[in-house]
N, C-alpha and C positions, 0 to 999 in steps of 0.2 A: 504494499501499500504506499502509495503518495505520500506528501507531506502536505498540509493542506497550505492554499495560497495566502489567506491570512493567518491567525493566530487557533483555528478551529480546524477540524476535520470532519469529513460526513462519512457516511457509512454508505457502500457503492457497491464495486463486485467483489471487494475483499469484505472485509467485515466493515470498511471505510476506505472508500477514494477521495483525491484531493478534490474537497468541496469548496462551491463560491455562493458567498451568501447573496439571497437576491438582489440586495443592496446594491451590488458591485456594479461599477461605471461601464463596463464592459459587456455584453453578453454571451452565456455560457451555455454549453448542451448540460441540462441536468436532469437527473433521474428523480420521478418526483415521489412525495410521499411521508415529510417529515414536517414537525412541528416547528413552524416560524422556520427555515433555514440554521442549519445547514442543507441545500439541497444536494441531489449525490449523482454523479456520472452515469450512464448507461454501461451494462457489460461490457467489456471486451469491444473497445471502440474499434480496432480493429478486424473485426470477424465480420463478414458478413451475416445478415439475418434477414425480418421480414418487414423493415423498416421501420422508421419513427412516428408517432405521433406525437406534436410536440405544442404545449401552449405556452404563448408569452405572455406575460405580465410586463407592463411597463405604467407606473404611476407615478402622480406627485402627489403632495400634500394631502395623503387620505391613508387611513388604517384599515386593510383586505383581510376579507378571512376566503380564502379562494379553494372550492372543493370541486373534485372530479369522483361521479359517484359518492358522494359524501365521504370521499377521504380526502385527508389535508392534505395539500399540495404549498399552499402559501397563507401561512397567521401570522404578520407582520405586527411588530412593533414600532416600526420607523414609519417617516413620514414620505417614501419613495424609495424607490427600486425599480428594477430591470433585469428580467430572469427569462431565459427559456429552458423549459422542464420538459425532458421526455416523460411521458403518462402512460406509455406501453404497460407498465406494472399495477396499472390503476382499472383496465377496460374491461368490463363483464358483459360485455355482447354485441350486437349491432350498436344498438341503441344507448347512448351513453349521456349522462347529465352531467352540466357544467353548472357552478352555482359561487355568486361572487357575493359576499354581503360588503359593505361601504360603509365606513364611520366616519367622523371628521380625527385629524390626528390627536394622537395622547393630550387630553389636557384643552383640548378646544371645544368650543361648542359649535361652531360651525367650521364647516371647510374652509380654508382661503381663498380668495379669487381667482390665483392659479392653478387650483386643483385641476386635475388631470387623469384620465385611464385609457390605457388601451387593452384589450382582451382578445387574443386570434389563437384560434387550434388548426394547424396544417396538420399532413400526414404526407409523409416523403417516402420515397422508395430508398431500398438500401443501396441503391447506386446514386442518389444523390447527395449524399457526405451530409446531411443534416443542414445543407445551405439552402433550398428550396423546397417548396412543395405544394400539395392541393389546399387550398382554403377551405377548411370544414366550416368556421364561425371565424366573426369579425364582427369587434363591438368596438367603438370610441367616444369616449367622452369629454369635453370640457365643462367646467364651469362656468354658468351663465347669471344666475342668483344663488346667492351665499345661502338663502332664508330658504329654496326651494329645497326638497325632499334629496337627498340623495338617492342614486339609481341602486337598484337591487336586481341582479342576473339571476333566471333560473332558465339554462336554456339546453337543447339537444343536442345533437352531433352524430354523425354516425362512421361507425368502424368495422373494420374488419372482425367477426368475433373470433375470443381466443379458441383454441383448441380444446380448452377444459375449463372448469370453475378457477379462478382463483381462491388460494385457502380459507379466505374468509367469508367468502359468498354462501357457504351453506352451514356456518358455525351457528352456534347458540345466541337465542338474544340474551345479551347482558342485564344483568337487575343491578349490579353495584350491591351488593348485602355485603355484610362483613365476611361473611365464607367467600365472596367473591374475591373480595380486596387480601385476603388470607393467603388467598391459592395466586394472584395475581403476585404477590411481593415472595412469594418463595419461590416463582419462575424467574424472577429478576434476579434472587440470591442466586440462585442456580447460574446467569449467566453471568453475573458479578463473579463468582467465585472461577468459573472456567476459564475468564481473560486475565483475573488477579492472579490467577496460578500459572496463565500461559499454555493453558488445556487444548493444542488445537483442534484434536477429536471432539471433544466435550462443547466448545464453542460453535462447531461446524453441524453438529446434531439438534443442537437449540437455536437453531436460525436457519435449520432445512428449507422452513416455510419460506423463509425469505428467497433462496435460491428456486425454489418451486417457481414461485410467483413470475421471478425474471424471466425464467425460462420459458413457461408459459407466454407472457409479453411480449416478448422479444424472437418467439420461435425458434430457441436452441435447444438443446440436448440439457437434459436438467445435468447429468454427468459430469458436461462443459462448465455449466456455473458453480458446480457445488467444488470442482477442481479448483475453480478458478478466485471461489471464496477460498480453501484452506490457502493456496498461495498467499493469499491477502493479510489472511492470520498470522501465517508464519512470519514475513514481513514485520507485523505489527510486533509480534511477541520477541522478535529479534531484539529489538532495541534495549538495550543494554538501563534506559531510563525509564522502561514500561512499565507503569503501575495504573489503578484508578484508585480518583478519590472516594474518600468513603460516601456512601449513601445515607442521607436520614429520610430512615425509611417511615419515622412520623410526618414528614413534610410532602409526602408526595400527596399529590390529586388526580385525578381520574376523570375524563371525557367521553363521551361516544361518540363513535363514527362510524361510518360503514351500515347507516341504517339500526345500528343500536348491535351490531354483531362484532363492534372493533372498540378497544380501550386504549387511549393516549395517555400514557403517563407521564409527568410531571412534577416540577416543583413551585410553590406558592411562589418563590420568590425569582422566579424563570430561568435559575440555575440547570443546565441541563442534567438528569438522573444519572447518566452514565458520562463520567468527563477522568480523561487521564490527567494526568501530569506534563507540565510545558515539556518539550525535548530541549535540545540543546539550541533549536531557530525558535521555540518558541511559541510552537503550535502543539495543538492536543486534540484530541478524541471526545468530541461532544455530541451525545444525541438522546432521544427521548424514545423508551421503548413505545412501540404498539403490540397488543396481545389481543387473540381471539380464544375463545371458547369451544374445543372440537374434538368432538369423541369425548364429552368429559373431562378432556386435559388443557388446562389453558399452554397455549402456543403463542411464540414471541413471532411476529408476523413481518416484521420490519425494526 
């Protein structure tokens, strides 16, 4: 796994690949599905696959909640940003839903006069190299009246149906009972222990659903994605300074996504649940896990 562009890393086709926050000045090709950036690079960029479905988000002076099929793509706390997210691993069928909730910047009663937003979904073939594609949806908005309601989007776009369901699609609806939260915490503890002890096999086993969903979304062999993940874990764990910061399990909070079948675990203060100590370059791993209950077992899906 490569080190992050800024001072964090996002989980990609290893545990984590170099991540770029949505607020970077230049666009990046990112795999969607993390809480608030970092977003993620697609698996094996040099490997041919079925092509990319890309979601462009460009905004100024707004706070956005962007989801595909009720799965988080961007939950920003910044007032501006620009990112191009690959959303293959969030597509659930031929018909897919894009929702965007817009609010004023943090602490503001109204969005300012220069607020704007551009949302665009495209489909590109594997030969396009991610540089062009067929437009599936496009929306542009600029502030005209600061007292008028801000836009709220719920739109549909069509995609090539995946070969099989994603890991969470048939998961049980989550009630977030005390027993649920205990099971979720127990699974997080297992992943923490595997990563802290540099156990490649156990880490790969606990994150196999992530590999499955990427394999389905990108039309690639699961074995290829699993091998790619293990290589990324090995690269991370070989760092002499690798270790994780302690998790305050009493400070964890839970938000439901995926129609109530996915839970995002995060902290009250916005600090990522999994955070590694900075390396010699000052970069670190940081992510919030998403889990589902599948066949009665809690599973980390991202």
